[in-house]
Every structure is written in structure tokens, then in C-alpha cells.
N, C-alpha and C positions, 0 to 999 in steps of 0.2 A: 504493500500500500504506500502510495506516494506521500511523503512528509509534506506538511503544510508549509506555504511560503513564509520565509523569515520576516518577522515584523521588525519594526524599528528598535525593538528591545534586543534583537539579535546582535551580539557584539562582533560577529564576523562580518556582517553586511551593513550594519548601521553606519552612517557617516555623521560626524559632528555637524550640528546646525550652526551655521555662522550667522550671528544676529545682523541685521542690516546696520549700515553705518548710522550712527547717531549724531545729529547735528547739535552742537552745544551752543546755546544762545549766548549773546552778550560778549564781554571782553574775553572770557575763557575760550569761546570759540574762535576768536581772532587769533588769540595766542596759540592755540592747537594748530590752526592753519599755517601760521608762520613757522611753527617748529616741526612741521611734517618732514622737512628735509633731514632732520636728525634721525628720524625713524628709517628714512631710506638708507642712510649710511651708518646705521647703529652698530654694524660690525666693525667699522673703522674707528679707532680712537680719535676723539674730537680734536685733541691737540695736534696729533700727527697729521690729520687731514688739513688743518689750517696751515701747518708749516709747509706742506706740499703745495698748497695753493699759492702761498707767499713766494716759494722758491720758483714756481711756474711763472708768476708775474715778473719776478726778478730776471728769469731766463730771457723773457721778451726784451727787457730793457738792455741787458748785455748784448743780446743778439743785434739790436738796432745800433748800438754803439760800434760793435765790430763790423757790422755790414757797412755803416757810414765811413768808417775808417778805411776799409778796403775800397769803397767807391772813391774816396778823395784821393787815395794813393794811386789808384789806376788812372784817374782822370787828369791829375795834375801835370802840367807841362814843365814845371821847375824840377830839377833833379831832386830825389828824395835822399836824405842823409843815410849813410851806411850805418846800420845798427851796430855792427862789429866794431866800427871806429868810435861812434858816439858813446857807447856804453862800455868802453874799454877802460881798464885801470892800469896805471903805470906802476909796476912793482919791480924793484931792483934794476931800474933802468930799461926794462922791456915792457912793451905795451901788450897786455893780455885781454883779448876781446871777450866780453860778456862774462868775465869771472864773477863779478858781483851778482849778475842775474842768475848765474848757475847756482851760487851758494843760496840765494833767496828761494829759488825753486826747490832745492834740496830741503831747506828748513821747512817750507810749507808742506811738502809731500810727507816729510817725517812727522809732521803734526798730525796728519791724517792716521798714521799708525798708532800714535799714542791715544788719539781720540777713539779709535776702534777698540783698543784694549780697555779704555775707561768705560766703554759701554758694556763690554764683556764682564768686567769686574761689578758693574752696577747691578746686572741681572743675577750675579752670583751673590749679592748682598755683601760684598767686601768693600765697604765704604771708604776705608782709609786709602787703599790703592786706587780706587775710583777717583777720589778727590785729588790725589797726588798726580795721577795721570792727566786729569783735566787741567790742572794748574801747569803742568808741563806743556800741554798743548797751548794754553794761553801764553806761556813764556816763549814758545816758538813764534806765536803770532806777534808778540811785542818785538822780538828780533827781526822778524820780517818787516814790520812797519818801520823800525829804526833804520834798517838798511835802505828801505825805499825812501825815507827822509833824506838820507845821505845822497842817494842817487838824484833826488830832486834838487838839493842844494848845489850839487856839482854842475847839473845842466843849467841852473839859474845863474851860477857864477860864470858859465861860458856864454851867457847871453840869450839863452833859449827862453822864449816867453810864449803865452798862448796866442799872441798876435804877431810874433816875429820869430825868426830863427836865422842866425848867421850862417848856418851850416847848409842851408838849402830851402826846401819848400816851407813856407810859413805855416802850413797846415800841421806840420809835424808837431810843433809845440802844443797846439790845441788838442790834437788827438792824444798825445802822450799824457798831458795833465788831466784830461777829462777821464780817460779810460783807467789809468792807473790810480788816479785819485778816487774814483768812485769805487774801485775795488779795495783800495786801502782803507776807505771808510767802512766797508763791510768787515774787513779783518778787524779793524778797531772795535766795531760794535760786538763782533764775535768774542773778542778777548774779554770785554766787560761781561757779556752774557755767560761765558764759560766760567769766569771767576765767581760770579754770583751763584750759579748752579753748584760749583764745587764747594763753596762755603756752606750752602744749605745741605749738601750731601754729608759733609764733614760734621755738621752740627746734628745730623740725625733726623731732619725733617721728613725725608722720604722713607727712612726706616720705620717711623711710627705709622705712616700710611701704608707702607708695603708696596708703593708704586714708584718705581724708578724710571718710568717712561720718559720724564723730562730730559734724562741724560741722553736717551736715544734721539729725542727731538733736537737737542742741541748739537748732537753729532751730525744729524741730517744737514743742519745749516753750515756746520764747518766743512763737511765733505763737499757741499756745493761750492763754498768759496774757493776751496783747493781746485776743484774741477774747472771753474771759470779761469783761474790763473793759468792752467795748462793751455787753454785757448789763447789767452793774452800772450803767453810766452811764444806760442808757435806763430801767431799772426803778426805780432809787433816786433818781437826781438830776432826771430829767425828768418823772417820774410825779407 
């Protein structure tokens, strides 16, 4: 004899009844509508998502700067200064091209390694090593900015200005000070950011909450700054 069809009480065939969307009147309803994007991205940590959005917008800005630099350099009719000569240092009576820039690049890339180790120790809850490595990363950043300040002072002493350049095309000074200055500003802001987070890690603020995600977010920012420098180094100093 055939068994009777399963009813709604049958756990094997019954489906959960989804109540229709309820419209909440008043200000609460407006707040729910405006915060619905958080429900769509609830699997993504809010702080990390905001940092990625900021870095994406910053990517557009640096891309515009570098694209403008390439356009100016290709279209100018005045000879462009030779970077190997402009950024050379005289050591022991010999002119060494790009030696300062090579050291700056090494320092900044090394800082990415210390930052990555800091994130690793953060998720392992080893806060002293995490804070020490973040401060080491910030120290690398200070070293980089200091060498960049020396580079600026050297070119200014040689007569390079944003509106003039005794070595060739006048656009060289404007491009150099704008691009490297904007990047140096990011490095300086990153040094302050990392120092504050490192102090809070050492103080145990994130240990109490059990959430060290801010260290990873700071690492995203710092790795982005390092990556941008690779493009500046390739397009401005090696081209």
C-alpha cells in the first residue's frame, strides 16, 4: 500500500518558510536601507575592505601621475636629463650612478619583510616581537625619507626647481618633486601609522580584544607603498 504524501511536518521534504521582507517604518528603516551594503559584504572584515578601497583610489592617483610623467617625457623636445648622471654620488673621487637610489630601494623592500613577519607574530599573539618588527619597519621608513630628503637637497643645490632645470627639460623638476614627494608623504604617514599601532600592540590593547587584524591592515598599506616605489624606481630612475 502506497504511503501517504509527506506533509509539511515531514523533515525530509519540508522547506523552511522564508518570511516576506518586512519594511521598517521611520528612521530605523532608512538606517537599515543605508546599511544593507554591510550585509552584502559581511564575510569581508569592514576595516580591511575600507583599506582596499582606499588603496584602489590611491592606485588611480599614482597611475595618473606616472602616465602624465611618461607622456611629458615622450613629447618634450628638450633633452631629458640622464638619471644615471643626475642621481649619481661622488665617492672616493669616482662617480657612482644611482647608488643612493639603490640603497633606498633596498631599505624599502627590506621593510616589507619586517612588516610581513610582524603580521605573522601578531596572529600568533607574540605581541613583543610584533611590536618590535613594526617599529623596525617604521625605522626603515624614516631612513628612506631621510635619504630622500638628502636627494632633494642635492638637486635643489644644483638648481633643479619645479619650474626650471639647468640640466635639460624643465618638466623634469616638476615630475620629480611631485611624484617622489607624494610617495614620500605616504611613507611618512605610514611611519606614524605603524608607530601608533605598534605602541597599542605593546600596550596590550588588541590582546584584550583578541583581534590583531589592524596589524594586517597596516601591513596592506605598507606593502602598497613599497609596490608603488618599484614602479617609480623603474619608470623614473631606470628609464
